Structure formats: structure tokens, C-alpha cells
N, C-alpha and C positions, 0 to 999 in steps of 0.2 A: 318225551311225552308232549303231546300238543297242549296249547293253552286251554285251560278249562274255562268254560262259559257258564256262569252261575247267574241266573235272573231271579231277582226278588220282585215280588208283586204285591202291591198294597193299594190302598184306596186312592191316594192321590199322588203317590211317589215321593212324598216329603218325609214322613216319619221314619221311613226305612233308610234314608240317606246316611244317618249316623251309624246304623247297623252295617251298611255297605263299607263304610270307612274302617270300622272295627274288624270286619272280615278280611278286608284288604291287608290291614296291618298283620293280622294272624297268618295269612297266606305268605306274606313276605318273610315273616319270622320263621316259617317252616320251609321256605324255599319252594313254594308252590306257585307255579306260573298260572294265575287265574285272572280273568276279567269278570268283575262282579258289578252289577248295576241294578237299579230299581226303576220300575215304571208302574203306572196305574194298571189295574186289571184289564182295562179296556184296550191296552196297547200290547198285550202279550204276543199276539200273532205277528206283529210288525218286527219282533225282536229275534225271531227264529233264524237259524238253528241255535240251540243252546243245549248244554249237557244236563241241566236240571232246573226246574222252576220251583221256587219256594214262595208260598203264600204267607203274607203276614196274617196273624190271628184275626185281624179285623176283617179280612176278606175270605175267611174259611168258607162262607156260604157259597163262594164262586168255584170251589174245588172241582165240582162236576163239569161246569162250564169250561174251565180252563183245560181240564184234561181233554175234553172233546176238541178243543182248539189246537192242542199241540201234538196230537197223535201219540206216537210211541215215547215221547220224551217224559221222563219221570216227573211227577208233580207231588209235592208234599206241603203240609201246613207247618210253619215254624212253631215249635213249642212256645206256649204263651209266656212261660217263666223266662225262657232264654231271650225272647223278644223283648219282654218288659225290662230286663236287666241289660239289654243290648250286649249280650254275651257273643261277641263276634267269633272267638275261637270255637265255642260249642256249635253255633249255627254252621260254621265252615265245616266242622266235623260231621254234622248231620248231612250236609250237601255231599261231602266226599264219600260217606258211607253209602248214600243213595247211588252215586255215580259208579262206585265200585261194587254194587250189588249186595251190600251187607244188610 
């Protein structure tokens, strides 16, 4: 299986870095080869191609805009509770479910 590319999108790219770390740890524990990183919403187009784009709850207003920028790539908003608790395993599962069409 190819390396999964999971892009997190937030307001400035800062608050999401802790979540990226927790998602990377969860992926490693599960033996999943994944590249996970975060950028501000304005830089999404520069990061393509990716397997999925996850938006932080604070930029949910940009969902339509991001979808129009990335074409057929799936885009979703991270659950506010999972984001607030920095639940890396849960957000990783969300990304995997989207990639696998669940």
C-alpha cells in the first residue's frame, strides 16, 4: 500500500501541529505508513495531491472553498470534540474511513 497523505487545514497551521503529532503516533502504533501535516487554509492548493483534507473546526466556514480548490479529493471537518481533546487516533480513524469510502 502506498503512503497515505493526510492534510490538515487550520487557521494558521499552529494549533493543529499537536494533533498531527498525535495522529502520527497513532499511525505508527497501527503500522500505517502515513504522511500527516498541517497548513493554513490559504495554502491547501500548494500541497496537492493528497488522499484527504481535514479541516479544523475553526475553519469549517472554508469547507466549500477548499472543496472547490481540491477537486475530487475528499474534504471533511474534524469533529469539534475530537479536535478539542486532540484525539489523534480518532481523527486518524476518521481520515482512514473517508479514504476507504466508509
